[in-house]
C-alpha positions as CSV (number, residue, x, y, z in Angstrom):
1,M,10.5,12.2,46.8
2,N,10.3,10.4,43.4
3,K,13.6,10.5,41.5
4,I,13.7,12.8,38.4
5,K,14.4,10.6,35.4
6,I,16.9,12.1,33.0
7,S,18.1,10.9,29.5
8,A,21.3,12.3,28.1
9,V,23.2,11.7,24.9
10,S,26.4,9.6,25.1
11,Y,28.6,11.5,22.7
12,T,31.9,13.2,23.4
13,N,30.2,16.6,23.3
14,T,28.1,15.7,26.3
15,K,30.9,14.3,28.5
16,P,31.3,17.6,30.4
17,F,27.6,17.6,31.3
18,I,27.7,14.0,32.4
19,Y,30.8,14.6,34.5
20,G,29.1,17.5,36.2
21,I,26.0,15.6,37.0
22,E,27.9,12.5,38.2
23,H,30.0,14.6,40.5
24,S,27.1,16.5,42.1
25,A,24.6,15.8,44.9
26,L,22.0,15.5,42.1
27,L,22.9,11.8,41.7
28,E,20.8,11.0,44.8
29,Q,17.8,12.7,43.2
30,I,17.9,11.3,39.7
31,D,17.8,8.2,37.5
32,L,20.2,8.9,34.6
33,S,20.3,7.0,31.3
34,L,22.6,7.5,28.4
35,D,21.1,7.2,24.9
36,I,21.5,8.2,21.3
37,P,19.7,11.4,20.4
38,T,16.7,9.8,18.8
39,D,16.1,7.5,21.8
40,C,16.6,10.4,24.2
41,A,13.9,12.3,22.3
42,A,11.5,9.3,22.2
43,K,11.8,8.7,25.9
44,L,10.9,12.3,26.6
45,I,8.0,12.3,24.1
46,D,6.6,9.1,25.6
47,G,7.0,10.2,29.2
48,Q,9.6,7.6,30.1
49,V,11.8,10.4,31.4
50,D,11.2,13.8,32.9
51,I,14.1,15.7,31.4
52,G,16.1,14.9,28.2
53,L,19.0,16.4,26.4
54,V,17.1,16.3,23.1
55,P,17.7,17.2,19.5
56,V,15.9,20.5,19.2
57,A,13.8,19.4,16.2
58,A,12.0,17.0,18.6
59,I,10.8,19.9,20.9
60,P,7.5,20.4,19.1
61,Q,6.6,16.8,19.7
62,V,7.3,16.9,23.4
63,P,4.1,17.4,25.5
64,G,4.5,20.4,27.8
65,A,8.0,21.0,26.5
66,H,10.0,23.7,28.1
67,I,13.8,24.3,28.4
68,V,15.1,23.9,31.9
69,A,18.8,24.7,31.7
70,D,21.1,27.6,30.8
71,Y,23.3,25.3,28.8
72,C,23.0,23.4,25.5
73,I,25.0,21.7,22.8
74,G,25.6,24.5,20.4
75,S,28.2,26.2,18.2
76,V,28.9,29.7,16.8
77,G,29.9,28.7,13.3
78,A,31.7,25.4,12.6
79,V,31.1,22.6,15.1
80,N,33.2,19.9,13.4
81,S,30.8,17.0,14.2
82,V,27.6,17.7,12.2
83,F,28.2,17.3,8.5
84,I,26.8,16.8,5.1
85,F,29.5,14.7,3.4
86,S,29.2,14.7,-0.4
87,K,30.6,13.3,-3.6
88,V,29.5,16.5,-5.5
89,P,29.3,20.2,-4.7
90,A,26.2,21.3,-2.7
91,G,24.7,22.9,-5.7
92,E,24.6,19.5,-7.4
93,I,23.3,17.3,-4.6
94,K,20.1,15.4,-5.6
95,T,20.0,12.4,-3.2
96,V,20.9,12.3,0.5
97,K,21.1,9.5,3.0
98,L,19.9,10.6,6.4
99,D,21.5,9.8,9.8
100,S,19.4,7.5,12.0
101,H,20.8,9.0,15.2
102,S,19.4,12.5,15.0
103,R,16.3,14.2,13.7
104,T,17.7,17.7,14.3
105,S,20.7,17.2,11.9
106,N,18.5,15.6,9.3
107,N,16.1,18.6,9.5
108,L,19.0,21.0,9.5
109,A,20.4,19.4,6.3
110,K,16.9,19.6,4.7
111,V,16.6,23.3,5.6
112,L,20.1,24.2,4.4
113,L,19.7,22.2,1.1
114,K,16.3,23.7,0.3
115,F,16.6,27.3,1.5
116,H,20.4,28.0,1.5
117,F,21.7,25.8,-1.4
118,K,18.3,25.9,-3.3
119,Q,18.3,22.2,-4.1
120,E,15.4,19.8,-4.5
121,V,16.6,16.6,-2.9
122,V,15.3,13.1,-2.5
123,Y,16.1,11.6,1.0
124,T,16.5,8.1,2.1
125,T,17.1,6.2,5.3
126,D,18.3,3.1,3.5
127,A,21.7,2.3,5.0
128,I,22.9,0.6,1.8
129,A,21.5,3.1,-0.7
130,E,23.9,4.9,-3.1
131,T,23.4,8.6,-2.8
132,D,25.3,11.9,-3.7
133,A,25.6,12.8,0.0
134,L,24.9,11.7,3.5
135,V,24.2,13.3,6.9
136,L,26.5,12.2,9.7
137,I,26.9,13.5,13.2
138,G,28.7,13.0,16.5
139,D,31.8,10.9,17.2
140,R,31.3,8.9,14.0
141,T,32.4,12.0,12.0
142,F,35.8,12.3,13.7
143,G,38.5,12.1,11.1
144,K,36.1,11.4,8.3
145,K,36.4,14.7,6.4
146,E,39.3,13.6,4.2
147,Q,37.3,10.6,3.0
148,F,34.9,12.8,1.0
149,A,35.3,15.2,-1.9
150,Y,33.1,17.7,-0.1
151,A,32.4,18.2,3.7
152,Y,29.8,20.8,4.7
153,D,29.9,21.7,8.4
154,M,26.3,22.4,9.1
155,G,27.1,24.8,12.0
156,Q,29.1,26.9,9.6
157,E,26.6,26.7,6.8
158,W,23.8,27.8,9.1
159,M,25.9,30.7,10.2
160,N,26.6,31.6,6.5
161,F,22.8,31.3,5.8
162,T,21.4,33.2,8.9
163,G,24.3,35.0,10.6
164,L,23.3,33.1,13.8
165,P,24.8,30.4,16.1
166,F,23.0,27.1,16.3
167,V,21.5,24.8,19.0
168,Y,21.7,21.1,18.3
169,A,20.3,19.8,21.6
170,A,18.8,21.4,24.7
171,W,17.8,20.2,28.1
172,V,14.0,20.0,27.9
173,A,11.4,18.9,30.4
174,N,7.9,17.5,29.8
175,K,6.5,18.6,33.2
176,P,7.1,21.2,35.8
177,I,10.5,20.8,37.6
178,P,11.1,22.4,41.0
179,Q,13.2,25.6,40.7
180,A,15.6,24.4,43.4
181,F,16.4,21.3,41.3
182,I,16.9,23.5,38.2
183,N,19.3,25.7,40.1
184,D,21.3,22.7,41.2
185,F,21.2,21.2,37.8
186,N,22.6,24.4,36.2
187,E,25.3,24.4,38.8
188,A,26.3,20.8,38.0
189,L,26.4,21.5,34.3
190,A,28.6,24.6,34.8
191,F,30.9,22.6,37.0
192,G,31.3,19.9,34.4
193,L,32.1,22.5,31.7
194,S,34.8,24.0,34.0
195,K,36.5,20.5,33.9
196,R,36.8,20.1,30.2
197,S,40.6,20.4,30.1
198,E,40.9,17.6,32.7
199,L,38.3,15.5,30.9
200,L,40.4,15.5,27.7
201,H,42.9,13.2,29.4
202,A,40.3,10.6,30.0
203,L,39.0,10.5,26.4
204,P,40.2,8.3,23.6
205,V,42.9,9.8,21.5
206,H,42.0,10.4,17.8
207,A,45.1,10.8,15.7
208,D,43.2,12.5,12.9
209,F,41.0,14.7,15.0
210,D,41.7,17.7,17.4
211,L,39.6,16.8,20.4
212,E,40.9,19.7,22.5
213,D,39.9,22.2,19.8
214,Y,36.5,20.5,19.5
215,L,35.7,20.4,23.2
216,L,37.1,23.8,24.2
217,N,36.5,25.9,21.1
218,K,34.2,24.5,18.5
219,L,31.4,23.5,20.9
220,D,29.7,26.5,22.6
221,F,27.5,25.4,25.5
222,E,25.8,28.6,26.8
223,L,22.1,29.0,25.8
224,T,22.4,32.6,24.9
225,D,19.6,34.9,23.5
226,K,21.1,34.6,20.0
227,K,20.9,30.8,20.3
228,R,17.3,31.0,21.4
229,E,16.6,33.2,18.4
230,A,18.3,30.7,16.2
231,L,16.3,27.9,17.7
232,E,13.0,29.7,17.0
233,L,14.1,30.4,13.4
234,F,15.1,26.8,12.8
235,L,11.8,25.4,14.1
236,S,10.0,27.9,11.8
237,Y,12.0,26.7,8.8
238,I,11.1,23.0,9.6
239,T,7.4,23.8,9.3
240,K,8.1,25.0,5.7
241,L,9.9,21.8,4.5
């Protein structure tokens, strides 16, 4: 049987998933690559991989896209790693520098600024541009909140706006995947999540960031009905940008 090609994100928030996959019999059936979110999405869109842990904003661009796991990268309220960092209050933001690593967080920032904060904003991807605010995600946000006058946790702001949790990334396939593999895949992901406390000891220590709270409390990994509802709502807002 041809191996199933999988691309996953290489952030701290995916470590439990990677651990579960690497400690399962699935390793004999897959080719696993670790990428930044935008590359993960590009590989799935281009057909270089069969399954990807992709930023959910990319799902409409994936041919034959369908979610294949009961787990995701999500939060119910604040997530503490997906931010709009700003020099000014949200109601005064006019220019924003986007994050090259993720289209979901960039789109979430646009949705929140337009529909929640009611701001008309000019966006740039110029790394050296001077802007009122910037989007930053993942491990690069750890300990950064104190460096900015204002830090808007987008998981919390989405909850304030909609009353719903949020899905940042989901396991998506671009072709039919055998149900037996999906069952084993879910089992591997669940096993990895059960080992989060042990995994903490193997992760780098951040003096200015509570990694235990992040991995055990802020992140919420089950793809619940409410998260699916939030996903559909978010994708509908993107079409209105």
